[in-house]
N, C-alpha and C positions, 0 to 999 in steps of 0.2 A: 375650660378657660380658668387658669389659676392666677389669682391676683399677684402673687409674689413673683411670677415669671415675666411680668410685663412692666415696662417703664414708659411713662408718658412725660415728655418735656413740654412744659407750658411756658411759652414766651410772652412776657408782658412788656408794656411800654409805659413811659412816663406821660402823665396828662399835662395839659397846658398849665394847670395850676401848679403842678410840681416844678415845671420849668420856670415859672414865675417866682416861686419860692426860692429856688436855687439862685436865681439872678438877684433877688432883692432881700434875701436872707430870712424874711418872715412873711407869713400870709398877710399880716396887717399892712406891711410896707407895700406888698404887691397890690393889695386892694386899693390903697391910697393912690398908687401910680395909675392903675387902670381907670378908677373912677374920676381921677383928676383930668383924664383925657376924654371923659364923657362916655366911656364904654360901660357895659353891664357886667360887673364882676360876678353877679349871681350866675351867669351862664357858665363861667369857668368852674364855679363851685358845683353846679348841677352836673356838668360833664364828669367831673372828678368823682362825685358821689355815684353816678351811674356806672362808671367804669369799675370802681372797686366793689360795687355790689355784684356786678357780673363776674369779676375775678373770684370773689368768695364762692359764688354759686358754682362756677366752673370747677374749682378745686374740690368742693363737696361732691360733685358728680364724679369727677375723675378718680377720686380716692376710693370709690366703691369698686373700681375695675382694675386699678393699677397703682404702682408707686408713682408719686408725682415729684417732679423736680422743676421748681420755678427758676427761670432765668430772665434777668433784665435784658432788654434789647441790646444795650451797649456792650454786653459781654459775649454776644454771639460769635464775633470773629475768632475768639479764642476757645470756643466750645468744641469738644470732641464728641460727636454723636455716635452712638452705638448702631451697629448694622440693623438691629431689630427695634430700635426706638421708634415711637410714634410721636410726632411733633404737632402741637397745637399753637397757633398764633392768635392771640386775643388782641385785636386792634384794627387798624385800618388797612387798606390795600397795600400801602407801602411797607407795612410790617411783614406781610406775607411774602412779598418779593424779596425783602432784605434777609429773611430767614431762609428761603428756598435756595438761594445761591450758595449756602454753606452745607446743604444736604447732598447726599449721594445715594439717592434711591429711596430714602425713608419717606413714608407717606406724611403729607402735611395737611392739616385741617385748619382752614381759615374760619374764625369765629368772630362775628360782629357783636361787640359788646353793647352797642347802642344804636339799634336799627332805625330809630326815629330820627337820629342825628346824622348818621353816616350811611351812604350807599357804598357798594363795593362789588366789582366783578370777581374779586378773589375771595369774597366772604359769603359763601353759599349757606352758612349755618349761623344760628344763634345758640346761646347757651342751652336753651330748652331742647335743642335737637341732640345734644351730646349723649343722653341715655340711649338713643336709638343708633347713633353713629359709632360710638366707641366700641361696643361689642363686635360690630361687623368688621371694623378695622383690625381689631385684635385677632379675629378669626380669619383675616385676609379674605373677607367676603365683601368687597366694596368696589365701586367704580372710581377711577381717577383720570383726570385730564393730564396728558403728557405735555410738558412745556419745554420747548427748546431753550437752551441756554447758550450764551456766548462765553468764550474763554480768551483771556489775554495772558500771554506768557512773555516775561521779560528776559533779556539776554542773560541776566544773572540768576535765572531759575525761579524767580517769583511768579506765582500764578494767581489769577483772580478770575472769578466767574461773574456773569451778569444775567439777570432774569429779564430785565427791561432794556437796559442800554448801558453802554460805556461812554464816558466823556474822556477825551484825550486833549490836553491843552495846558493852560497855565491857570494857577489857582484863582487869580482875580479876573479871569476871562478877558484879559487884554490880549494883545497880539502874541500868538504862539508861533515859534519857528521850528520847522522840522522838514525832513524828507519823507515823502509818501510814495509807496510802491504798490501798484495794483495792476494785475494782469501784465506784469513785466514792463510796465510803464512807470517811470520815476519822475517826480516833480519836487522842486524845492518850493515850499509854501509858507505863507504867513497868513494866519487866520485867527478867528476867535475860538477855534477848537473843532474837534471832529466828534460826531455822534455816531455810534454803531448800535443799531437797534435790532432786537429780536421781534418775532411775530407778536408777542405779548406787548412789546414796547411801541407798537404802532400807534397806540393812543396816548403815548407820553411825549417825550422830547421831539420824536419824529413828527408827530402831528403838528406841533408848534412850528417847526421849520417849514413843513409843507404848506401850512396856512399862509405864511409870509410869501412863499414862492407863488402860491395860487393867487394871492392878492396882487403881486407884481405882474403876473401874466395877464390878469384882468385889466390892470391899469394900462398895459401896453398892447391891449387887444390881440393877445397871442392865443386866445382860445381857452377852453376849459381844461383844467388839469385834474384827472381823476384821482380818487383816493387809492393808495396802494393796498391791495387785498392780501393779507397773510394770516394764516391761522396760528394759534398758539404753538402748534407742533410743526410748523413749516420748517423744513431743513435748510434755511438760508438766513442770512443777515443782510441788513442794508446800512451802508455808511453814507453820511452827509457831512460836507465841510461847511462850517458856518462862516459867512462873510470872508471868503478868500480874497486876498489883495494881490492883484497882478502888478509887478514892477519890473525894473531892469533885472533884478536878481530872483524874483519869485514868479511862479506861474499859477494859473487858476483854471486848469482844464479838468483835473481829476477831482470833481466835487460831489459825485454821486455814483454809487455802484452797489451791486449785489455780491455778497460773499457766499459762495456755495460750499458744499462739503469738500474737504481736502484742499481748500483754497484759503489763503490768508491775506489780510491787509497788513502790510509791514510799515512801521513808522520808526524813524530815527530822530531823536531830539537834537536840536541846535540851541537849546535854552540853557543858560548858565545856572539858573535856579528857578524854583517854584513851578517847574513842570510836573504834571500829575496825570495819572490814569486812575479813575475811580468808577464804580458801577452803582447803578440804581440810586443815585443822588447822595451816597454816603461818602463825603469827603474825608471823614476821620479814618477810614480804612482805605488807603490809597497806595499806589506804587509810584515812587518818584520817577519822573521822566525828564531827566536833565542831560546835559551835553554827552552825546555818544551812546545813550541808552537806546536799545532797540526793543520794540514791542511788536509782537505778532498777535493779531486778533483773528479768530475764526470760530467755527462752531465747536461747542464742547461735546465731549463723548458722553458726559452725564446729562440726564434730563430731569426736570422736576416732575413730581407726582402730587397733584392737588386733588384731594378727595372731594368728590361731588356727590 
Protein backbone atom coordinates (compact mmCIF):
# COMPACT_ATOMS: atom_id res chain seq x y z
CA UNK A 1 0.00 0.00 0.00
CA UNK A 2 1.77 3.13 -1.26
CA UNK A 3 0.44 6.44 -0.01
CA UNK A 4 1.13 8.30 -3.25
CA UNK A 5 -0.97 5.90 -5.32
CA UNK A 6 -4.19 6.49 -3.39
CA UNK A 7 -6.56 9.46 -3.24
CA UNK A 8 -9.35 9.94 -0.75
CA UNK A 9 -11.95 12.63 -1.31
CA UNK A 10 -13.36 13.98 1.93
CA UNK A 11 -16.77 15.60 1.56
CA UNK A 12 -17.61 18.16 4.21
CA UNK A 13 -20.72 20.20 4.87
CA UNK A 14 -21.56 23.52 6.45
CA UNK A 15 -22.73 23.64 10.05
CA UNK A 16 -25.85 25.47 11.16
CA UNK A 17 -23.59 28.17 12.60
CA UNK A 18 -21.96 28.74 9.22
CA UNK A 19 -25.36 28.96 7.56
CA UNK A 20 -26.45 31.53 10.14
CA UNK A 21 -23.27 33.55 9.63
CA UNK A 22 -23.86 33.54 5.87
CA UNK A 23 -27.38 34.81 6.42
CA UNK A 24 -26.61 37.47 9.04
CA UNK A 25 -23.05 38.39 7.95
CA UNK A 26 -21.43 37.96 11.39
CA UNK A 27 -21.57 35.48 14.26
CA UNK A 28 -22.54 38.30 16.62
CA UNK A 29 -25.58 39.26 14.56
CA UNK A 30 -26.58 35.60 14.26
CA UNK A 31 -26.26 35.18 18.02
CA UNK A 32 -28.42 38.24 18.64
CA UNK A 33 -31.13 36.91 16.32
CA UNK A 34 -31.18 33.39 17.80
CA UNK A 35 -31.11 34.53 21.45
CA UNK A 36 -33.72 37.20 20.72
CA UNK A 37 -36.06 34.32 19.81
CA UNK A 38 -35.23 32.57 23.08
CA UNK A 39 -33.15 29.77 21.56
CA UNK A 40 -29.81 28.44 22.84
CA UNK A 41 -27.04 29.80 20.62
CA UNK A 42 -24.52 27.75 22.57
CA UNK A 43 -25.90 24.60 20.97
CA UNK A 44 -25.03 25.97 17.52
CA UNK A 45 -21.52 26.81 18.71
CA UNK A 46 -21.01 23.38 20.28
CA UNK A 47 -22.18 21.58 17.14
CA UNK A 48 -19.79 23.70 15.05
CA UNK A 49 -16.90 23.01 17.41
CA UNK A 50 -17.53 19.25 17.41
CA UNK A 51 -17.81 19.08 13.64
CA UNK A 52 -14.53 20.87 12.98
CA UNK A 53 -12.74 18.83 15.61
CA UNK A 54 -13.94 15.69 13.83
CA UNK A 55 -12.92 17.15 10.47
CA UNK A 56 -9.39 17.89 11.70
CA UNK A 57 -9.03 14.41 13.20
CA UNK A 58 -10.30 12.80 10.01
CA UNK A 59 -7.80 14.69 7.86
CA UNK A 60 -4.95 13.76 10.20
CA UNK A 61 -5.87 10.07 9.93
CA UNK A 62 -6.48 10.02 6.18
CA UNK A 63 -3.22 11.86 5.43
CA UNK A 64 -1.30 8.88 6.79
CA UNK A 65 -2.75 6.59 4.13
CA UNK A 66 -3.50 8.67 1.06
CA UNK A 67 -3.60 12.06 -0.59
CA UNK A 68 -6.59 14.03 0.69
CA UNK A 69 -8.85 16.27 -1.34
CA UNK A 70 -11.41 18.26 0.65
CA UNK A 71 -14.61 19.21 -1.15
CA UNK A 72 -17.56 21.23 0.14
CA UNK A 73 -20.95 19.62 -0.36
CA UNK A 74 -22.14 22.40 -2.65
CA UNK A 75 -19.48 21.60 -5.26
CA UNK A 76 -20.29 17.89 -5.58
CA UNK A 77 -22.51 18.24 -8.70
CA UNK A 78 -19.50 19.54 -10.65
CA UNK A 79 -16.96 17.09 -9.21
CA UNK A 80 -15.35 14.51 -11.48
CA UNK A 81 -14.50 11.42 -9.45
CA UNK A 82 -11.67 9.13 -10.49
CA UNK A 83 -12.39 5.45 -11.02
CA UNK A 84 -10.13 4.45 -8.11
CA UNK A 85 -11.07 7.26 -5.73
CA UNK A 86 -12.28 6.47 -2.23
CA UNK A 87 -14.92 8.88 -0.92
CA UNK A 88 -15.66 9.77 2.70
CA UNK A 89 -18.75 11.78 3.65
CA UNK A 90 -18.43 13.47 7.03
CA UNK A 91 -21.90 14.57 8.10
CA UNK A 92 -25.45 13.35 8.44
CA UNK A 93 -27.38 10.72 6.46
CA UNK A 94 -28.49 13.28 3.89
CA UNK A 95 -24.90 14.07 2.97
CA UNK A 96 -24.17 10.41 2.26
CA UNK A 97 -27.18 10.14 -0.05
CA UNK A 98 -26.33 13.41 -1.81
CA UNK A 99 -22.78 12.25 -2.50
CA UNK A 100 -23.62 8.69 -3.54
CA UNK A 101 -25.81 9.71 -6.47
CA UNK A 102 -22.78 11.31 -8.15
CA UNK A 103 -20.60 8.21 -7.80
CA UNK A 104 -20.23 5.38 -10.26
CA UNK A 105 -18.98 2.39 -8.31
CA UNK A 106 -16.52 4.18 -6.01
CA UNK A 107 -16.71 3.01 -2.37
CA UNK A 108 -18.34 5.53 -0.04
CA UNK A 109 -17.62 5.65 3.69
CA UNK A 110 -20.22 7.41 5.83
CA UNK A 111 -18.67 8.91 8.98
CA UNK A 112 -20.68 10.35 11.87
CA UNK A 113 -18.87 13.45 13.19
CA UNK A 114 -21.01 13.76 16.34
CA UNK A 115 -22.58 10.45 17.36
CA UNK A 116 -24.06 11.87 20.57
CA UNK A 117 -26.02 14.39 18.53
CA UNK A 118 -26.89 12.50 15.34
CA UNK A 119 -28.04 9.03 14.49
CA UNK A 120 -27.79 7.65 10.98
CA UNK A 121 -28.54 4.50 9.03
CA UNK A 122 -25.92 5.53 6.48
CA UNK A 123 -23.27 6.43 9.06
CA UNK A 124 -21.82 3.14 10.31
CA UNK A 125 -18.48 4.69 11.37
CA UNK A 126 -17.00 7.39 13.56
CA UNK A 127 -13.67 9.13 13.02
CA UNK A 128 -11.99 6.74 15.45
CA UNK A 129 -12.84 3.84 13.14
CA UNK A 130 -10.95 5.26 10.14
CA UNK A 131 -7.50 3.76 10.98
CA UNK A 132 -9.14 0.35 10.82
CA UNK A 133 -11.35 0.96 7.78
CA UNK A 134 -9.15 2.93 5.37
CA UNK A 135 -6.40 0.30 4.88
CA UNK A 136 -9.04 -2.34 4.13
CA UNK A 137 -10.78 -0.17 1.57
CA UNK A 138 -7.48 0.75 -0.10
CA UNK A 139 -6.63 -2.95 -0.33
CA UNK A 140 -10.16 -3.72 -1.59
CA UNK A 141 -10.77 -5.97 1.40
CA UNK A 142 -14.08 -4.65 2.69
CA UNK A 143 -17.82 -5.30 2.75
CA UNK A 144 -20.27 -2.91 1.13
CA UNK A 145 -24.03 -2.66 0.86
CA UNK A 146 -25.32 -2.35 -2.69
CA UNK A 147 -27.84 0.44 -2.96
CA UNK A 148 -30.31 0.67 -5.84
CA UNK A 149 -30.47 4.06 -7.53
CA UNK A 150 -33.09 5.65 -9.75
CA UNK A 151 -32.41 7.53 -12.97
CA UNK A 152 -34.31 10.38 -14.60
CA UNK A 153 -33.55 11.16 -18.23
CA UNK A 154 -34.88 14.26 -19.96
CA UNK A 155 -35.78 14.48 -23.64
CA UNK A 156 -32.90 16.94 -24.17
CA UNK A 157 -30.34 14.44 -22.81
CA UNK A 158 -30.01 15.66 -19.22
CA UNK A 159 -29.58 12.84 -16.70
CA UNK A 160 -30.04 12.81 -12.93
CA UNK A 161 -29.70 10.04 -10.35
CA UNK A 162 -31.45 9.54 -7.00
CA UNK A 163 -30.48 7.48 -3.98
CA UNK A 164 -33.65 8.16 -1.95
CA UNK A 165 -36.25 9.70 -4.22
CA UNK A 166 -37.19 12.03 -7.05
CA UNK A 167 -39.66 14.87 -6.83
CA UNK A 168 -41.41 15.88 -10.05
CA UNK A 169 -43.67 18.89 -9.90
CA UNK A 170 -43.53 22.63 -9.42
CA UNK A 171 -41.04 24.55 -7.27
CA UNK A 172 -43.55 25.96 -4.80
CA UNK A 173 -45.43 22.62 -4.50
CA UNK A 174 -48.67 24.11 -5.84
CA UNK A 175 -50.63 22.38 -8.61
CA UNK A 176 -48.42 20.78 -11.24
CA UNK A 177 -49.88 19.91 -14.66
CA UNK A 178 -48.52 17.03 -16.73
CA UNK A 179 -49.28 13.85 -18.63
CA UNK A 180 -48.34 10.60 -16.90
CA UNK A 181 -47.82 7.28 -18.70
CA UNK A 182 -47.51 4.01 -16.75
CA UNK A 183 -47.94 0.50 -18.18
CA UNK A 184 -49.26 2.00 -21.44
CA UNK A 185 -52.02 3.89 -19.63
CA UNK A 186 -51.97 7.69 -19.99
CA UNK A 187 -53.63 10.32 -17.83
CA UNK A 188 -53.71 14.09 -17.77
CA UNK A 189 -53.14 15.04 -14.13
CA UNK A 190 -53.06 17.98 -11.76
CA UNK A 191 -51.37 17.29 -8.43
CA UNK A 192 -48.90 18.66 -5.92
CA UNK A 193 -46.20 16.46 -7.44
CA UNK A 194 -44.96 12.92 -7.91
CA UNK A 195 -42.53 11.08 -5.65
CA UNK A 196 -40.49 8.17 -7.03
CA UNK A 197 -38.70 6.25 -4.26
CA UNK A 198 -35.97 3.63 -4.07
CA UNK A 199 -35.72 0.93 -1.42
CA UNK A 200 -33.52 3.23 0.64
CA UNK A 201 -36.11 5.98 0.24
CA UNK A 202 -38.82 3.92 1.93
CA UNK A 203 -38.08 5.77 5.17
CA UNK A 204 -38.18 9.19 3.52
CA UNK A 205 -40.88 10.99 1.53
CA UNK A 206 -42.57 7.67 0.77
CA UNK A 207 -43.15 6.96 4.45
CA UNK A 208 -44.72 10.37 4.95
CA UNK A 209 -47.19 9.86 2.11
CA UNK A 210 -48.08 6.37 3.31
CA UNK A 211 -48.66 7.67 6.84
CA UNK A 212 -51.30 10.05 5.48
CA UNK A 213 -52.91 7.24 3.46
CA UNK A 214 -52.87 4.92 6.48
CA UNK A 215 -54.54 7.58 8.62
CA UNK A 216 -57.24 8.16 6.01
CA UNK A 217 -57.87 4.41 5.71
CA UNK A 218 -58.32 4.22 9.46
CA UNK A 219 -60.69 7.20 9.50
CA UNK A 220 -62.90 5.53 6.87
CA UNK A 221 -62.68 2.05 8.46
CA UNK A 222 -60.93 0.60 5.41
CA UNK A 223 -58.67 -1.68 7.39
CA UNK A 224 -54.98 -1.82 8.10
CA UNK A 225 -52.53 -0.75 5.38
CA UNK A 226 -49.17 -2.57 5.79
CA UNK A 227 -45.76 -0.99 5.36
CA UNK A 228 -44.09 -1.56 2.00
CA UNK A 229 -41.11 -3.86 2.46
CA UNK A 230 -38.15 -3.13 0.18
CA UNK A 231 -34.45 -3.66 0.75
CA UNK A 232 -31.81 -1.11 -0.15
CA UNK A 233 -30.84 -3.29 -3.12
CA UNK A 234 -34.37 -4.12 -4.30
CA UNK A 235 -34.55 -3.87 -8.08
CA UNK A 236 -37.65 -1.74 -8.35
CA UNK A 237 -38.98 1.72 -7.57
CA UNK A 238 -42.32 2.99 -6.27
CA UNK A 239 -44.10 6.11 -7.48
CA UNK A 240 -46.81 8.02 -5.64
CA UNK A 241 -48.87 10.97 -6.82
CA UNK A 242 -49.49 13.55 -4.13
CA UNK A 243 -52.98 15.05 -3.85
CA UNK A 244 -54.20 14.30 -7.40
CA UNK A 245 -57.19 16.44 -8.37
CA UNK A 246 -59.92 14.91 -10.58
CA UNK A 247 -61.82 17.35 -12.78
CA UNK A 248 -63.39 17.63 -16.23
CA UNK A 249 -59.91 17.73 -17.77
CA UNK A 250 -57.81 15.77 -15.27
CA UNK A 251 -57.89 12.21 -13.97
CA UNK A 252 -56.72 10.60 -10.73
CA UNK A 253 -56.47 6.84 -11.30
CA UNK A 254 -52.69 6.44 -11.80
CA UNK A 255 -51.64 7.41 -8.29
CA UNK A 256 -49.39 4.52 -7.18
CA UNK A 257 -47.29 1.88 -8.87
CA UNK A 258 -44.07 -0.12 -9.05
CA UNK A 259 -41.40 0.51 -11.67
CA UNK A 260 -39.51 -2.67 -12.45
CA UNK A 261 -36.29 -3.23 -14.42
CA UNK A 262 -36.55 -2.16 -18.09
CA UNK A 263 -39.75 -0.21 -17.36
CA UNK A 264 -40.15 3.56 -17.11
CA UNK A 265 -42.56 6.11 -15.74
CA UNK A 266 -42.96 8.75 -18.45
CA UNK A 267 -44.05 12.31 -17.67
CA UNK A 268 -44.63 15.24 -20.02
CA UNK A 269 -44.94 18.74 -18.58
CA UNK A 270 -47.83 21.10 -19.25
CA UNK A 271 -46.41 23.87 -17.05
CA UNK A 272 -45.28 27.17 -18.54
CA UNK A 273 -42.65 27.74 -15.86
CA UNK A 274 -41.22 26.60 -12.51
CA UNK A 275 -41.57 22.88 -13.25
CA UNK A 276 -38.69 20.86 -11.77
CA UNK A 277 -37.28 17.39 -11.29
CA UNK A 278 -34.85 17.07 -8.38
CA UNK A 279 -33.52 14.24 -6.27
CA UNK A 280 -32.81 13.61 -2.60
CA UNK A 281 -34.13 17.01 -1.52
CA UNK A 282 -31.57 19.10 -3.46
CA UNK A 283 -33.54 21.73 -5.36
CA UNK A 284 -30.38 23.63 -6.35
CA UNK A 285 -29.40 20.80 -8.71
CA UNK A 286 -32.57 20.29 -10.73
CA UNK A 287 -33.78 19.62 -14.26
CA UNK A 288 -36.30 22.12 -15.58
CA UNK A 289 -39.64 20.45 -16.30
CA UNK A 290 -41.54 23.00 -18.34
CA UNK A 291 -43.97 22.87 -21.28
CA UNK A 292 -43.29 19.95 -23.60
CA UNK A 293 -40.38 18.49 -21.62
CA UNK A 294 -40.51 14.70 -21.36
CA UNK A 295 -38.92 12.85 -18.44
CA UNK A 296 -38.44 9.09 -18.18
CA UNK A 297 -37.75 7.64 -14.73
CA UNK A 298 -36.55 4.10 -14.13
CA UNK A 299 -33.90 2.01 -12.41
CA UNK A 300 -30.33 3.15 -12.91
CA UNK A 301 -27.66 0.82 -14.26
CA UNK A 302 -25.23 2.06 -11.60
CA UNK A 303 -25.55 1.15 -7.92
CA UNK A 304 -24.18 2.70 -4.75
CA UNK A 305 -21.51 0.97 -2.65
CA UNK A 306 -21.72 1.94 1.02
CA UNK A 307 -18.84 0.55 3.07
CA UNK A 308 -20.04 -1.32 6.15
